[in-house]
N, C-alpha and C positions, 0 to 999 in steps of 0.2 A: 206887383212883384213879379208875377208870371211873365209879363211883357219884358221887363228888365232881364230875367234869367234867360228867355228865349233869345232876346237881342244880343246878350253877352255870349251865349254859346254860338249863335249863328255868326256873330262877329268874329269870334275866335276861329271857327272853321273857314269862314270866308277869307279872313286875313291870312290864315296859314296856307291857303290855296292860291291866293292872289299872285305870288311871285311866279307861279307855273301857268298862268293864264296868257295864251298868245294874243297878239293883236295890239299891243301898246295900250294907250289910253282908251281907245275904242273897246277892246277886249276887256279891260278892267271895268270900264263903265257898264258894259253888258253884264258882266259877272256881278257887279253891284246890284243890278236890277233883279237878276235872278235870284240872288241870295236874299234879297229882300222879300221876294214873293215866298220864298221857302220859309223865312222867318214868319210871314204873315199866315202861311198855312199851318205851320207848327203851332203857333200861339192860338189860332182858331180852333185846331183840334184839341189841344189841351184844355181849353176853356169851354169847349163844347158849343162853340159859336159857328154859324155858317159863314161861308166866305161869299163875297160878291166880286163881280167883274170890276165895279169901281174901285173897290178896296185893293184887288190885285193889280190893277193898272196904276193906281196912286202909289202903291208900294214899289212897283217896278220903276216909275218915273223918279221917285225920291232916291231910290237905290242907284239908278243911273247917274244922277247928279252928284250923289255921294262918292260913288266910284271914280267919277271923272275928276272930282277934286282931290280925293284921298289917295288915288292909285299912284303907283310908282311912276317917276318921270325921268327922262333922259335930258341931257343938256341939248339945247337948241343948236348951239354952235360948238361942236367938239373941236379939239385942236386938229389942224389939217396935217396931212403927210408931206404936203409940198412946203417949200420955203423953210425947211428946218434941217439941221444937221443931225437930228435924232433919228435913230432907226424906227421902223415901224412898230417894233415891239415896245420901244420906249414910249412912243406916241400913244399906243393902245393902252399901256399901263398907266399913263397920265390921264387919259380920258376915263378909264375905268375908275381910277381913285377919285377923280372929280365927281363922277356919278355917284359912287358910294357916299362921298361927303354930302352931296345933294340930297340923298335919300336917308341920311341918318343924322341930320342936324335938327336944331330946335324948330327951324321953319318947316321941316318935313313933319315933325310931331305936330305942330299947330295946324298944318294942312290936313293931316289925317284926323285929328280932333274935329275940325270943321266938317270934313266929309262924313264922318261917323254921326255927328249931330244931325246933319241934313239927311243922311241916308236912313237914320233910325227915328226921325221925328214922327211922333204918334199922330199922323194926319188922316188916318183911315176914316174916323168918324168924330172928328173934332166937335162938330155942333151937336153930337149925340142924336142926330135925326133918326137913326135906325132904332135906337132904344125907346123912342116914343111910340 
């Protein structure tokens, strides 16, 4: 239950800060890695367990993958300014609306769910090698 609560709290904080992380997908992926290491550190401290470099690296890696999958995305081909009678403001508004739809649809929910599952997978000691 401790891991679940730490992951929920860490995910809440990480997700709330994610829209303000610069660097696009690379920035959000790095943020996912950093926040996963933070969750690992918090969980270890709460449970009185020691941390390992392997555990920290594994948590960073899964966080990077989860952040890359679940992070906000922009459209690869926005509407161009050329070859249209619309003003720049109208094209910008159309591109912004399309990006909002892209990041608030069921597809985005499923992408974030997949990123969260991968990013928070309990892979630190799956074989329980350290417990023996």
